Backbone as CSV, one residue per row, in Angstrom:
resi,resn,N_x,N_y,N_z,CA_x,CA_y,CA_z,C_x,C_y,C_z
1,MET,0.907,-1.115,-0.080,-0.072,0.005,-0.054,0.779,1.134,0.047
2,ARG,1.924,1.316,0.600,2.834,2.456,0.576,3.225,2.695,-0.720
3,ARG,3.795,1.617,-1.180,4.168,1.862,-2.519,3.449,2.389,-3.578
4,VAL,2.045,2.168,-3.445,0.968,2.550,-4.284,0.581,4.004,-4.026
5,ILE,0.813,4.465,-2.572,0.344,5.983,-2.353,1.740,6.771,-2.474
6,GLU,2.958,6.251,-2.608,4.161,7.157,-3.246,4.127,7.115,-4.678
7,ALA,3.688,6.126,-5.169,3.555,6.135,-6.642,2.411,7.094,-7.284
8,HIS,1.528,7.137,-6.556,0.230,7.848,-7.033,-0.119,8.989,-5.854
9,PRO,0.710,9.918,-5.916,0.534,11.027,-4.970,-0.910,11.778,-4.838
10,LEU,-1.319,11.662,-6.151,-2.857,12.191,-6.297,-4.095,11.473,-4.891
11,LEU,-3.726,10.275,-4.648,-4.399,9.604,-3.616,-4.206,10.568,-2.230
12,LEU,-3.555,11.398,-2.055,-3.281,12.155,-0.980,-4.036,13.476,-1.031
13,THR,-4.637,13.996,-2.373,-5.917,14.779,-2.351,-7.004,14.721,-2.501
14,ASP,-7.806,15.527,-2.401,-9.125,15.369,-2.641,-9.978,14.563,-3.758
15,ALA,-8.793,14.527,-5.041,-9.054,13.837,-6.192,-9.528,12.495,-6.046
16,ALA,-8.958,11.994,-4.777,-9.423,10.455,-4.638,-10.890,10.359,-3.980
17,ARG,-11.199,11.228,-3.241,-12.439,11.033,-2.555,-13.709,10.734,-3.489
18,PRO,-13.900,11.204,-4.689,-14.976,10.562,-5.430,-14.946,9.189,-5.728
19,VAL,-13.785,8.641,-5.815,-13.724,7.167,-6.185,-13.977,6.414,-5.079
20,PHE,-13.578,6.861,-3.854,-14.023,6.139,-2.686,-15.561,6.286,-2.360
21,ASP,-15.966,7.536,-2.626,-17.596,7.551,-2.297,-18.282,6.515,-3.393
22,ALA,-17.708,6.595,-4.507,-18.557,5.775,-5.657,-18.239,4.255,-5.232
23,VAL,-17.174,3.651,-4.920,-17.232,2.162,-4.639,-18.056,2.079,-3.343
24,ALA,-17.930,3.063,-2.232,-18.857,2.672,-1.005,-20.163,2.652,-1.387
25,GLU,-20.835,3.408,-2.367,-22.093,3.460,-2.403,-22.293,2.174,-3.319
26,GLN,-21.690,1.777,-4.241,-21.882,0.483,-4.958,-22.011,-0.726,-3.998
27,TYR,-21.209,-0.736,-2.836,-20.949,-1.908,-2.253,-21.608,-1.440,-0.929
28,LYS,-22.530,-0.675,-0.694,-22.908,-0.073,0.656,-23.421,-1.249,1.534
29,ASP,-23.963,-2.346,0.925,-24.601,-3.390,1.840,-23.536,-4.248,2.244
30,ASP,-22.430,-4.144,1.888,-21.423,-5.082,2.042,-20.269,-4.746,3.259
31,GLU,-20.374,-4.961,4.549,-19.986,-4.647,5.675,-18.392,-4.496,5.583
32,GLN,-17.799,-5.617,4.866,-16.454,-5.930,5.076,-15.710,-4.899,3.849
33,VAL,-16.393,-4.659,2.747,-15.864,-3.575,1.847,-16.010,-2.251,2.413
34,GLN,-17.015,-1.876,3.226,-17.067,-0.725,3.930,-16.064,-0.511,4.910
35,ALA,-15.863,-1.516,5.537,-14.803,-1.472,6.974,-13.289,-1.145,5.793
36,LEU,-13.145,-2.090,4.748,-12.004,-1.681,4.022,-11.728,-0.328,3.644
37,ILE,-12.674,0.311,3.003,-12.952,1.783,2.356,-12.405,2.406,3.804
38,GLN,-13.031,2.338,4.847,-12.873,3.387,5.716,-11.512,3.178,6.313
39,PHE,-10.954,2.052,6.455,-9.207,1.792,6.877,-8.778,2.674,5.659
40,LYS,-8.768,2.165,4.475,-8.143,3.254,3.639,-8.241,4.830,3.420
41,ARG,-9.459,5.255,3.754,-9.689,6.670,4.090,-8.948,7.026,5.211
42,ASN,-8.839,6.291,6.416,-8.125,6.983,7.624,-6.667,6.678,7.215
43,LEU,-6.259,5.737,6.560,-4.801,5.666,6.173,-4.436,6.820,5.438
44,LEU,-4.975,6.983,4.364,-4.768,8.279,3.742,-4.526,9.655,4.530
45,ARG,-5.742,9.711,5.297,-5.653,10.642,6.026,-4.549,11.110,7.153
46,ALA,-4.050,9.936,7.779,-2.892,9.934,8.428,-1.648,10.202,7.489
47,CYS,-1.614,9.691,6.270,-0.431,10.271,5.417,-0.473,11.466,5.193
48,ARG,-1.653,12.029,4.886,-1.452,13.537,4.826,-1.190,14.309,5.854
49,GLU,-1.760,13.972,7.058,-1.171,14.784,8.493,0.110,14.662,9.068
50,HIS,0.437,13.188,8.692,1.769,12.929,9.417,3.215,12.590,8.428
51,GLY,2.899,12.498,6.948,3.398,11.869,6.240,3.510,10.316,5.660
52,VAL,3.832,10.073,4.949,3.624,8.656,4.433,4.814,7.802,5.102
53,LYS,6.143,8.311,5.469,7.137,7.310,5.790,6.864,7.147,7.352
54,ALA,6.166,8.651,8.200,6.028,8.130,9.588,4.554,7.231,9.767
55,THR,3.838,7.543,9.084,2.531,6.630,9.158,2.958,5.426,9.209
56,PHE,3.668,4.904,8.001,3.751,3.179,7.951,4.783,2.928,8.961
57,ALA,5.967,3.818,9.476,6.384,3.275,10.592,5.666,3.163,11.943
58,ALA,4.815,4.062,11.949,4.131,3.739,13.147,3.155,2.464,12.862
59,LEU,2.497,2.339,12.015,1.879,0.922,11.653,2.769,-0.196,11.756
60,GLU,4.263,-0.270,11.336,4.920,-1.465,11.429,5.304,-1.487,13.009
61,GLU,5.565,-0.444,13.631,5.788,-0.400,15.238,4.256,-1.281,15.755
62,ALA,3.321,-0.610,15.687,2.089,-1.311,16.211,2.020,-2.979,15.833
63,ALA,2.136,-3.358,14.511,2.276,-4.312,14.309,3.315,-5.417,14.884
64,GLN,4.424,-4.978,15.169,5.442,-5.641,16.126,5.094,-5.657,17.348
65,ALA,4.125,-4.597,18.278,4.011,-4.766,19.483,2.900,-5.497,19.817
66,ALA,1.828,-5.760,18.772,0.630,-6.539,18.902,0.948,-7.789,19.658
67,PRO,1.791,-8.636,19.178,1.920,-9.761,19.934,2.220,-9.775,21.474
68,LYS,3.141,-8.904,21.942,3.566,-8.625,23.337,2.183,-7.959,23.954
69,ILE,1.481,-7.365,23.407,0.412,-6.641,24.038,-0.807,-7.791,24.364
70,ALA,-0.880,-8.709,23.426,-1.888,-9.753,23.614,-1.280,-10.824,24.715
71,ALA,-0.032,-10.892,24.669,0.530,-11.720,25.951,0.293,-11.265,27.252
72,PHE,0.483,-9.772,27.109,0.168,-9.114,28.594,-1.152,-9.132,28.750
73,GLU,-2.221,-8.821,27.849,-3.493,-8.963,28.151,-3.916,-10.302,28.923
74,ALA,-3.323,-11.260,28.411,-3.261,-12.742,28.795,-3.057,-12.574,30.366
75,ALA,-1.694,-12.140,30.442,-1.379,-12.076,32.149,-2.374,-11.262,32.863
76,VAL,-2.905,-10.217,32.560,-3.718,-9.492,33.122,-4.903,-10.315,33.440
77,GLU,-5.775,-10.873,32.357,-6.767,-11.851,32.462,-6.471,-12.860,33.421
78,ARG,-5.269,-13.589,33.569,-4.774,-14.712,34.482,-4.776,-14.000,36.107
79,TYR,-4.202,-12.919,36.161,-4.446,-12.328,37.634,-5.734,-11.745,37.954
80,THR,-6.659,-11.504,37.027,-7.853,-11.252,37.443,-8.450,-12.271,38.042
81,ARG,-8.483,-13.275,37.134,-9.075,-14.608,37.784,-8.644,-15.120,38.844
82,LEU,-7.233,-15.164,39.058,-6.929,-15.473,40.366,-7.322,-14.653,41.413
83,ARG,-7.049,-13.400,41.283,-7.779,-12.077,42.217,-9.294,-12.430,42.691
84,GLN,-10.090,-12.862,41.617,-11.538,-12.918,41.835,-11.539,-14.598,42.986
85,ALA,-10.906,-15.533,42.377,-10.659,-16.792,43.250,-10.333,-16.430,44.486
86,MET,-9.363,-15.391,44.966,-8.963,-15.106,46.071,-9.983,-14.590,46.915
87,GLU,-10.798,-13.704,46.338,-12.060,-12.850,47.219,-12.890,-14.021,47.545
88,ASP,-13.041,-14.852,46.484,-14.283,-15.987,46.766,-13.753,-17.017,47.839
89,SER,-12.402,-17.050,48.100,-11.835,-18.135,49.056,-12.076,-17.663,50.462
90,GLU,-12.409,-16.471,50.828,-12.613,-16.026,52.177,-11.444,-16.323,53.086
91,ASN,-9.984,-15.583,52.891,-8.953,-15.613,53.571,-8.072,-16.758,53.262
92,ASP,-8.041,-17.574,52.169,-7.318,-18.842,52.085,-5.865,-18.463,51.543
93,VAL,-4.757,-18.506,52.300,-3.695,-18.097,52.130,-2.920,-18.321,50.528
94,ALA,-3.291,-19.747,50.366,-2.770,-20.160,49.096,-3.331,-19.473,48.154
95,ALA,-4.606,-19.036,48.014,-5.426,-18.207,46.965,-4.783,-17.065,47.028
96,CYS,-4.456,-16.536,48.025,-3.773,-15.075,48.071,-2.500,-15.058,47.656
97,ARG,-1.818,-15.998,47.849,-0.475,-16.240,47.165,-0.465,-16.137,45.870
98,ARG,-1.264,-17.200,45.320,-1.328,-17.168,43.811,-1.562,-15.802,43.050
99,ALA,-2.533,-15.053,43.758,-3.041,-14.106,43.277,-1.756,-12.902,43.167
100,ALA,-1.123,-12.893,44.259,0.067,-11.865,44.488,0.926,-12.374,43.330
101,GLN,1.492,-13.494,43.357,2.473,-13.944,42.404,1.748,-13.652,40.999
102,ALA,0.582,-13.607,40.542,0.275,-13.229,39.307,0.295,-11.932,39.080
103,GLY,0.084,-11.131,40.172,0.400,-9.704,39.995,1.634,-9.292,40.059
104,GLU,2.585,-9.690,40.619,4.008,-9.500,40.490,4.483,-9.788,39.123
105,ALA,3.970,-10.839,38.490,4.344,-11.001,37.147,4.124,-9.914,35.962
106,LEU,3.179,-9.372,36.455,2.695,-8.076,35.676,3.758,-7.249,35.318
107,PHE,4.674,-7.127,36.498,5.569,-5.633,36.579,6.975,-6.401,36.241
108,GLY,7.088,-7.589,35.393,8.348,-7.974,34.700,8.891,-7.020,33.680
109,ASP,10.202,-7.214,33.548,10.819,-6.207,32.760,10.469,-6.284,31.131
110,GLU,9.728,-7.637,31.057,9.326,-7.534,29.581,8.093,-7.092,29.012
111,TRP,7.375,-6.501,30.188,6.135,-5.861,29.928,6.390,-4.122,29.899
112,LYS,7.775,-3.573,30.245,7.841,-2.398,30.626,7.221,-1.234,29.478
113,ASP,7.552,-1.800,28.337,7.203,-0.857,27.290,5.938,-1.214,26.395
114,VAL,4.852,-1.846,27.324,3.679,-2.283,26.859,2.706,-0.720,26.873
115,PRO,2.397,-0.245,25.754,1.819,0.966,25.742,0.392,1.085,26.345
116,GLY,-0.210,1.968,26.935,-1.625,2.162,27.489,-1.857,1.480,28.629
117,VAL,-0.831,1.152,29.412,-1.045,0.243,30.658,-1.162,1.545,31.778
118,ASP,-2.261,1.377,32.686,-2.479,2.176,33.837,-1.748,1.602,34.913
119,TRP,-0.286,1.760,34.879,0.410,1.038,36.091,0.179,1.562,37.407
120,ASP,-0.530,2.809,37.618,-0.655,3.279,39.036,-1.690,2.513,39.632
121,ALA,-2.740,2.134,38.563,-4.080,1.513,39.136,-3.756,0.043,39.357
122,LEU,-2.692,-0.720,38.450,-2.418,-2.053,38.755,-1.570,-2.048,40.079
123,ARG,-0.602,-1.089,40.491,0.143,-1.185,41.472,-0.908,-1.115,42.835
124,GLU,-1.887,-0.104,42.682,-2.716,-0.095,43.743,-3.442,-1.380,44.114
125,ASP,-3.738,-1.816,42.921,-4.641,-3.145,43.271,-3.992,-4.268,43.662
126,LEU,-2.452,-4.363,43.324,-1.554,-5.492,43.832,-1.178,-5.207,45.171
127,ALA,-1.241,-3.890,45.641,-1.214,-3.561,47.223,-1.991,-3.961,47.924
128,SER,-3.314,-3.972,47.430,-4.520,-4.619,48.205,-4.445,-6.066,48.372
129,VAL,-4.172,-6.507,47.133,-3.942,-8.105,47.266,-3.012,-8.268,48.219
130,TYR,-1.879,-7.991,48.360,-0.940,-8.124,49.556,-1.333,-8.037,50.813
131,ASN,-2.178,-6.742,51.087,-3.026,-6.422,52.260,-4.028,-7.649,52.647
132,MET,-4.741,-8.337,51.654,-5.514,-9.118,51.822,-4.673,-10.453,52.168
133,LEU,-3.690,-10.940,51.530,-2.501,-11.699,51.760,-2.014,-11.817,53.386
134,GLY,-1.626,-10.417,53.527,-1.340,-10.038,55.031,-2.348,-10.508,56.046
135,ASN,-3.826,-10.141,55.751,-4.833,-10.466,56.898,-5.012,-11.812,57.001
136,ALA,-4.848,-12.608,55.633,-4.978,-14.178,55.835,-3.939,-14.925,56.686
137,LEU,-3.050,-14.312,56.418,-1.514,-14.660,57.150,-1.652,-14.587,58.518
138,TYR,-2.287,-13.468,59.218,-2.638,-12.850,60.337,-3.694,-13.784,60.927
139,GLU,-4.552,-14.055,60.326,-5.573,-14.980,60.945,-5.104,-16.376,60.887
140,ALA,-4.214,-16.801,60.195,-3.938,-18.169,60.506,-2.568,-18.484,61.449
141,GLY,-2.440,-17.064,61.967,-1.486,-17.024,63.186,0.065,-16.907,62.688
142,ASP,0.383,-16.636,61.519,1.696,-16.369,61.073,1.932,-15.211,60.873
143,LYS,2.114,-14.322,62.019,2.439,-12.926,62.136,3.527,-12.499,61.379
144,PRO,4.980,-13.232,61.472,6.239,-12.626,60.897,5.816,-12.655,59.263
145,ALA,4.797,-13.563,58.744,4.592,-13.550,57.293,3.569,-12.618,56.967
146,ALA,2.714,-12.452,57.737,1.757,-11.241,57.580,2.593,-9.998,57.464
147,LEU,3.519,-9.964,58.407,4.138,-8.688,58.540,4.863,-8.154,56.998
148,ILE,5.459,-9.438,56.379,6.270,-9.344,55.161,5.270,-8.880,54.059
149,ALA,4.141,-9.370,54.330,3.010,-9.012,53.218,2.820,-7.634,53.411
150,PHE,2.430,-7.387,54.553,1.836,-5.732,54.853,3.032,-4.849,54.204
151,GLU,4.310,-4.989,54.446,5.432,-4.443,54.071,5.502,-4.315,52.895
152,ARG,5.280,-5.433,51.891,5.065,-5.391,50.759,4.114,-4.498,49.970
153,ALA,2.881,-4.634,50.528,1.628,-3.702,50.186,2.360,-2.117,50.434
154,ILE,3.192,-1.849,51.426,3.624,-0.491,51.615,4.674,-0.080,50.525
155,ALA,5.481,-1.122,50.228,6.451,-0.998,49.107,5.908,-0.527,47.928
156,ILE,4.712,-1.352,47.513,3.936,-1.002,46.332,3.403,0.566,46.219
157,GLN,2.638,0.842,47.240,1.859,1.954,47.532,2.045,2.539,48.820
158,SER,3.091,3.239,49.009,3.396,3.804,50.292,2.340,4.854,50.862
159,SER,1.647,5.455,50.008,0.903,6.472,50.647,-0.472,6.021,51.039
160,PHE,-0.822,5.006,51.264,-1.899,4.160,51.864,-1.913,3.933,53.380
161,ALA,-2.827,4.559,53.898,-2.815,4.534,55.513,-2.845,3.230,56.020
162,MET,-4.130,2.647,55.542,-4.292,1.244,56.147,-3.276,0.221,56.179
163,TRP,-2.295,0.134,54.978,-1.322,-0.664,55.012,-0.411,-0.592,56.316
164,HIS,-0.020,0.768,56.705,0.774,1.061,57.633,0.162,0.844,59.005
165,ARG,-1.135,0.893,59.064,-1.932,0.372,60.311,-1.741,-0.871,60.558
166,ASN,-2.105,-1.843,59.424,-1.867,-3.171,59.814,-0.431,-3.578,59.881
167,ARG,0.415,-2.980,59.295,1.926,-3.190,59.889,2.077,-2.960,61.192
168,ALA,1.419,-1.859,61.563,1.873,-1.755,63.281,1.044,-2.847,63.851
169,GLY,-0.120,-3.008,63.627,-0.611,-4.077,64.560,0.001,-5.413,64.520
170,ALA,0.921,-5.801,63.165,1.750,-6.964,63.279,2.895,-6.675,64.107
171,LEU,3.331,-5.466,64.112,4.588,-5.272,64.944,4.521,-4.975,66.251
172,ILE,3.416,-4.778,66.507,3.140,-4.901,68.167,2.950,-6.259,68.429
173,GLU,2.384,-7.034,67.938,2.150,-8.684,68.166,3.464,-9.469,68.092
174,LEU,4.489,-8.702,67.529,5.709,-9.168,67.287,6.752,-8.758,68.177
175,GLY,6.125,-7.563,69.064,6.941,-7.265,70.312,8.109,-6.108,69.678
176,ARG,7.888,-5.640,68.355,8.991,-4.495,67.869,8.072,-3.298,68.000
177,LEU,8.139,-2.729,69.207,7.178,-1.712,69.696,7.666,-0.518,69.011
178,ASP,8.987,-0.137,69.000,9.551,0.771,68.727,9.195,1.014,67.124
179,GLU,9.320,0.044,66.210,8.956,0.304,64.925,7.290,0.354,65.023
180,ALA,6.579,-0.318,65.724,4.942,-0.118,65.900,4.889,1.394,65.900
181,GLU,5.483,2.082,66.974,5.275,3.443,67.153,5.458,4.435,66.118
182,ALA,6.474,3.963,65.266,6.875,4.925,64.056,6.016,4.484,63.009
183,ALA,5.309,3.163,62.824,4.210,2.928,61.713,2.941,3.369,62.110
184,ILE,2.641,3.710,63.372,1.314,4.478,63.974,1.515,5.586,63.428
185,ALA,2.851,6.483,63.759,2.767,7.724,63.750,2.693,8.184,61.938
186,ARG,3.435,7.042,61.199,3.042,7.332,59.689,1.793,7.249,59.126
187,ALA,1.058,6.162,59.711,-0.520,6.070,59.367,-1.205,7.329,59.798
188,ARG,-0.687,8.105,60.962,-1.695,8.941,61.268,-1.307,10.343,60.462
189,GLU,-0.135,10.291,60.066,0.094,11.445,59.109,-0.784,11.193,57.870
190,LEU,-1.016,10.056,57.366,-1.555,9.970,56.002,-3.227,10.119,56.474
191,GLU,-3.594,9.740,57.601,-5.137,9.528,57.740,-5.248,9.719,59.337
192,PRO,-5.324,11.066,59.725,-5.284,11.366,61.294,-6.592,10.729,61.717
193,ASP,-7.872,10.686,61.293,-8.919,10.668,62.060,-9.384,8.859,61.910
194,ALA,-8.550,8.132,61.373,-8.935,6.994,61.286,-9.169,6.204,62.559
195,PRO,-10.422,5.492,62.877,-10.812,5.054,64.196,-9.754,4.003,64.806
196,ARG,-9.178,3.329,63.959,-8.227,2.378,64.563,-7.052,2.879,65.054
197,LEU,-6.653,4.084,64.857,-5.630,4.443,65.523,-5.518,4.642,67.008
198,THR,-6.581,4.844,67.317,-6.874,4.870,69.063,-6.562,3.624,69.615
199,GLU,-7.358,2.635,68.846,-7.017,1.214,69.241,-5.377,0.648,69.174
200,LEU,-4.924,1.362,68.266,-3.271,0.792,68.166,-2.675,1.625,69.107
201,ASP,-3.107,2.735,69.612,-2.246,3.636,70.709,-2.643,2.686,71.888
202,ALA,-3.902,2.075,72.230,-3.999,1.458,73.487,-3.190,0.130,73.472
203,GLN,-3.018,-0.621,72.276,-2.332,-1.754,72.262,-0.924,-1.687,72.392
204,LEU,-0.463,-0.587,71.811,0.948,-0.228,72.166,1.377,-0.073,73.546
205,ALA,0.281,0.691,74.214,0.878,1.150,75.470,0.606,0.111,76.452
206,ALA,-0.385,-1.022,75.892,-0.475,-2.432,76.929,0.616,-3.060,76.566
207,ALA,1.294,-3.023,75.345,2.341,-4.196,75.237,3.772,-3.487,75.903
208,ARG,3.703,-2.237,75.840,4.890,-1.471,76.603,4.846,-1.809,78.052
209,ALA,3.694,-1.778,78.647,3.498,-1.966,80.074,3.667,-3.428,80.647
210,GLN,3.161,-4.253,79.627,3.571,-5.543,79.878,5.281,-6.001,79.967
211,VAL,5.750,-5.310,79.346,7.281,-5.647,79.190,8.023,-4.629,79.889
212,GLY,7.384,-3.871,80.720,7.720,-3.008,81.509,8.508,-1.752,80.951
213,ASN,8.042,-1.443,79.825,8.841,-0.097,79.083,7.675,0.597,78.756
214,PRO,7.140,1.310,79.581,6.289,2.453,79.163,6.702,3.791,78.778
215,ARG,5.906,4.291,77.878,6.467,5.598,77.246,5.765,6.689,78.224
216,GLU,6.292,7.714,78.825,5.723,8.750,79.456,5.008,9.771,78.471
């Protein structure tokens, strides 16, 4: 098609419009022909506006990117499916881990140049998956692993107060009270009016009293 356009520059002028109009009228009931005509109209318009060389270079780049985009979409679909299974499983640790692993796979180096991806939204969603994993582990009694999951949520989305509150709770349970105090302070900076802060303050004070290390 590029050679045809370059060999017949009149295609880039209004002189070609009556020809397309006539063909479109002749095959007005044929959806495939209509789609092909519209494609060629759009192609010629792009060539007029951006130049023939730039237009076909962009088309070639898009064609090369198509397989990677399709593979990434398949990875996103897998993540979405596992995430839904996690939500349906009611705090099943294995289901949460599968969803988290599928989410992490979306941030591999091979996907960095995939166009049109809302990476911020993906990060936010994956952080919530790690928070759910942390809650599941906490309920299962594995406080150290729960802390790791909460900290991963924070690493992915550091500005969300809930992750810091959940981390603080795990730190209190593990007896890491100075770190818990810092986590509570950070959570308070991000969301000063969160009701759970009062509860965490009380838990921290009780934990300090129990080990004979109260703060004045």
